[in-house]
N, C-alpha and C positions, 0 to 999 in steps of 0.2 A: 504494500500500500504506500502511495506517495505521501510526502510530508503534508501536502495540501489537503489530501483526503483524510489523513490521520488526525489533524487538528480538530475538526468537528466531532469525530468519533470519540476522542479522548474527552473533549468538553462535555459531550452528551452523557457518556458513562460516568463522568465525575459528578454531574448533577443528579444522575440516577442514584449513585451511592450516597449522595447527600441526604436522600430520602430516609435512609436507615436511621441516622442519628437524629434528624429532626423529629421523626415520628416517635423515637424512643425517649428522648429527653424532654420533648415539648409538652408531654402530658404530666410530667412530674410536678411542676409548679401549680397545676390546676386541680390536684387531687382533692384538696380541701374544698375548693369551689364545687367540684362534682359532688362531693359528699353533701354539701349544704343544699345544692339545687335539686338533687335527687332524693334528699331526706334519707340518706343511708349513712351507716357507720364508717369511720375511716378504715377499719379492718376490712369491711366488705369492698370498699372502693379500691383498696390496695391490690385487689385481684385484677384490676385493669392493667397494672404493671406486671404482676406475676404471670398472668395468662399469656401476655405478650412474650415474656422471656421463655416460658415453657414451650410455646409453639415454635419459637425460633430454634431452641435446642433440638426439638424433635424433627423439624423439617429441613433445616439448613444443610446438614451433611448429605442427606439423600438428594436434595435438589442440586447440590454441587456435583454429585456423581452423575446425575442425569445430564447435566450440562457437559460433562466430560464425554458422554457417550452419544448424545443426540444433538439436534440442531439447537445451537446456543441461543439464537435469536428467538426462536419459539419459546424456549424455556424462560428467557428474560421477559418477554411480553406476557406470558402466562402469569408469572409472579407479579408483575406490575398490575395486571388485571385483578388478581386476588386482593392485592393491597388497596387498590382503588375501591373495590367492593366493600372492604372493611372500613375505609375512611368515610365512604358515603353512609354506611350504616351507623357509624359513630356520630356523624354530623347530624343525623336525623332522628335518632332514637332518644327517648327519655326514660328508658328502662335499663337498669343496671345489668341484668343478665344479658340483654342484647348488646350492651356496651362491651361486656367481657368477650362475647362472641366476636364483635368487631375487632377487638384488640388481638384476638387469636388470629384472625385473618391478616391483620397488619403485621403479625409476627413473621410471616413469610418474607417480609422485606429484608430480613437479615441475609437471605440467600442472594440478594442482588449483588453484593460485593464479590463473592467468589465467581458468580456467573460472569460479571463484568471483567474480572481478571482473566478468566479463560478466553473471553472474546479478544481481549488485547493480545494475549499470547498467540492466538491464531492469526491476527491481522497485522501486527507490527513487527518490524525487524528487531533483532536483539539490541541494536544500538539505540533504538527509540523506546524499547519496552520498559526498561528500568525507570526512565524519567516519567513515563506515563503512569506506571504503577505507583510511583511515589506520590504523584498528585492525587490519584484515585484513592489511595489508602489514607493520605493525610486529610482528605475530606471527612473521614470518620471523626477525627478529633475536632475539626473545625465545626462540623455539623452539631456536635454535642453542645457547644457553647451557643451556636446560632439558634438552636431550638429553644433554649432558655430565653434568649433575647427576644425572639419573635413572640413567644408566649407572654413575656412581660409587657410588650407593646400592645398586644391584642387584648389583654385582660385588664386594662386600666378601667377604673370605675366599677360598675356592677354588671359587667358584660357576661353573657352566657358562655359556658365552656364549649358550646358547639362551634364557636368561632375558630378555635384551634383546629378542630377536625375538618371544618370547611376549607381552611387554608391548606391543610394536608391533602385533602381530596383534589383541590385545584392543582396543586403542585404535582401530585402523582399523575393526574390526567395529562398534564403538559409533558411529563417525562415519558408517558406511554406513547404519545403522539410523536415525540422527538425520536425515541428509540425505533419506532416503526419505520421512520423515514431514513435515519442515519445509519443504523447498525446493519451491516451486510448479513444476508442469510446464507452462510456457508454450510454445506451439508456435513454431516458427521463423518469423521475418518477413523473412528474407533469401533471395532466390532467385539463387544464383550457383554456378558449378561449382567444384570443388576442383582446385587446381593441383597434381596429383600429381607431375608432373615437377619442379616447383620445390620441392615438399616433400621429395622424395627427394634432390635436389641439395643443398638446405640441410642436411638431416640428415647426408649423407655428408661435406660440407665441415666442418661443426662437429665431427663425430665425429673426423675426422682431426686437426684442430687441437687438440682436447682430449686426444687420445691422445698427441700429441707433448708437450704440456705436462705431463701427469700421469706419463708414463713416461720423460721426457727424462733425469731424474736416474739412473734405473736403467740406461738404454741408453747414457747419455753424451750430453751436450748437443750435441756436435759429431760424434757417430757417424753413419755413413751412413743407418741406419734412422730415426733421429730427424729428420735433415734431409729425408729422402725423404718421410716421413709429413707433416711440416709443409708441404713444397712441394705435395704432393698436396692437402692441405686448402685451402691458399690458392688453388690452381689451380681446384679444384672450386667454391669460393665465388665466384671471379671469373666462372666460367661461369654459376653461378646468377644472379649480378647481371645478366649479359648477357641471360640468358633472361627474367628478371623485367622488364627494361626493355622487352621486345618482346612479352611475353605479354599478352593482352587482359584476363585475370582472374588476375593473379599471386597467389601465396600472401600476399605482403605488398608493398605499393607501394614501389618504390625512391625515388620522389619523397618519400614520407613519411619513409623512413629517412634521407634526406640533408637533410631540412629541419632548419635549425639548432637549434631547441629540442629536437627528438627526438634528433638526433645528440649534442648536448652532454649531454642528460640520460642517454643510454645510456652515454656515456663516464664520467660521474659515477657511475653505477651500478656500472660496472666497478671504480672505485676504492673505493667503499663495500663491495662484495663482498670486495675484498682486505683492507680494514680490519677486517672482521669476523673473518677468519681470522688476521690478524696479532695481533689481540687475544686470541681464546680459545686458539689454538694456542700463541702466545708465552707467555701467562700460565700456561697449564697446564704446559708444559714447565719454565718458570722456577720455579714454586713446588714442583714435584716434584724439582728438582735438589737433590742432597745439600748441606746447609748447611756442611759442613766445608771447602768450597773458598772460602769468603768471600762467597758469594752463594747464593740459593735458600733453601728452607725445609725440604727433605726431606719434603714432604707426601706422604701416601699418596693413592691415587686418591679414596678416600672423603673425606679431609680437604680435598683440593684442590677437590672438587666442592662440598662443603657450606660450608666456611669462605671460600674465595676466589672461587668462581664463582657460587654461589647469590645473594649480594647483587647482583651485576651483572645476573643474570637477573630478579630482582625489580625492579630499576631499569628494565630494559627493559619489563617489564609495565606499570609505572606510567606510563612515558613513552608507551606505546602507547595508554593510555586517554585521555590528555590531548592527544595529537598532533592529533587531528581538529579539536578546537576551536581549537588554535593555528593550523592551516592555514586554517580559516574566517576567523579574525580577522586574521592577518598575511600569509597567502598561502603557497603551497607553496615558492616560491623562498626566502623569508625563513626559513622553518623549516629547510630543508635547509642553508642557509648557517650558521644559528645552531647546528644540531646538529653540523655539521662543525667549527665552531670549538671546541665542547665536546670533540669527539673529538681534535682537535689538542692541546688542553690536557692531556687524559688521557694520550695517548702521550708528550707532552713530559715529563710527570711521571714516567712509567715510565723514561724515559731517565736522569733525574738523581736520582730518589728511589725506590729499590726495596729498601732495606735493612730496612725494618720492614713487618710484615704489614699494618698499617692503610694504609700508603702504596699498596701494591699493590691493596688492596680499594677504596680511594677512586678510584684510577686506573681500575680495572675498572668502577666505577659510571659514570664519565664516558664510557668507550669504548662501553659497552653502551647508554647513553642516546643516544649519537651514531648508532649503527647503527639503533636503534629509530626515532628521529626521521627519519633519512634514508630508511629502508625505507618508512615511512609516507607521506612526502611525495613521493617520486620518482614513484610511479605516479599520484598525483593531478596532478602536473605534466604527465605524459605524456597523461593522459586529456583534459586541457584542450585539447589540440591535435589530437584525432582524433574522428571520429564513431563511433557505437555499432557500426557494421558492422566496424570494424577493431580494436575493443578487445581481443578475445581474442588475436589473433595478435600484436599489438603488445606486450601485456603478457607474452606467451610469450617473445618475443625478448628483452625486457628481463630476464626471469627467467634466460634462458640467458646473457646478458651477465654477470649477477651470478654465475652458476655458473663462467664462465670466469675471472672475477676471483678467486673463492674458490680455484679449482684452481691458478691462477698463484701466489697467495700461499702456498698449502700447499707448492708446489714450492720457493718461495724460502725458506720457513721450514725445510724439510727440508735444503736446501743450506747454510744458515747455521748450523744447529744440529747438524751432523754431528759425531759423537764424535771426539776429545774436545771437549766444548763449553766455550768460555770465556765470561766475562761479556760480552765485546765482541760475541759472536754475538747475545745477547739484546738488547743495546743497538741493534744494527743492525736487528733485527726491529722494535723499537719505533720506531726512527727512520723506517723505511719506512712504518709505520702513520701517523706524523705527517705525512709527505710526502703520502700518498694522501688523508688527511683534508683537508689544506690545498689539495690540488689540486682536490678536489670543490668547494670554495668558489669557486675561480677559474672553473671550468667553468660553474657555475650562475650566477655573476655575469655571464658573457658572454652568457647567454641574453637578458637585458634584458627588455623588454616587447614581445617579438615577437608579432604577432597570430596567432591560431589558424589552422591550415591544415586544411581539411575536404575531403579528396580524395573524388572520386566513384569 
């Protein structure tokens, strides 16, 4: 594909990927509004987030594998159509059960990223691929902050929560039309069966683990139901691993997953996913905390979004644009480690200096740049070690690892910031962010210069 033809493809797929983060984080600030307007309890409304994550963990790996085997454009358009249906349902219903169903449909949006990466790998030359993937991946970090900013602007006053979903529906419809026009319909070049048993086993195991993580605080971390669900998840995943080692055409190769660069990169992704949520959830709650207690700024949702979160989102966007060239020049490992060092500095700043607005804004710039750089470089590092036939399913699993990290961090933030919230709770959140950012440096450094593994 020529450079002229590649530019609109990369731009379109980048905006498609942006859909994931906007739909995921945009609903978080309006959960209390949904509870009030639907006359439901906060625990019941939290299922709007939980159901979304569970659907994502169940569907994403299998959709990624289907994209490896079949026409990628058709898979992409099908996923966008399902997401659009979910957005329209959420925008029009005033029933909490139907809203949860809508969020389940929107959960398929997590598969847009691995499908988009697979399309890029088919269409672009190697020299252009890394830069395009970096932009695509960094949009995940940028979109997380953007979703909060857009929600803050939309929800000024006593607005209905339906506004958020109407904007999501309009954006998804535009992306569906753009993808139909721009993305080429290349026929499949892989002839292999789909491991449906492995797909169902992986979906069930991941769903159970995520359910325990997301609902553990409400059920009680040591309650019988939390422990039982966690044990079931681990047991099913163990059975899935056993099956995959013996299956002739597994959903994803266990040899590939246990290969040191892939294993360490996925662990680093887990930490980066946690860092993103330590940053934007911790910062959002901190600046909205009443200032009369000696910390916080008493910011409204609108002020928090525009004054404190928007600069970080813009920093993530700028970083996304330059990350590809940095990866080409210095390598994915160096970029991840440098970005993680920046993130460690940003979180460390929040630990010691958070009394002035400019200090919080500057720290937010650093933590957003960190997640943008890491999100851009981690998939490039993974792709270096696999062949094209495994790109979709591997990036799908990497996306789910990132989701597990985000869900784990959200649970930790909720536990640490339980009312009455003290300043020490926020310091603990920012300290965890610094630890996870520093941990990703260590993990990526341990990869070294391991040669690529290209499984058959």
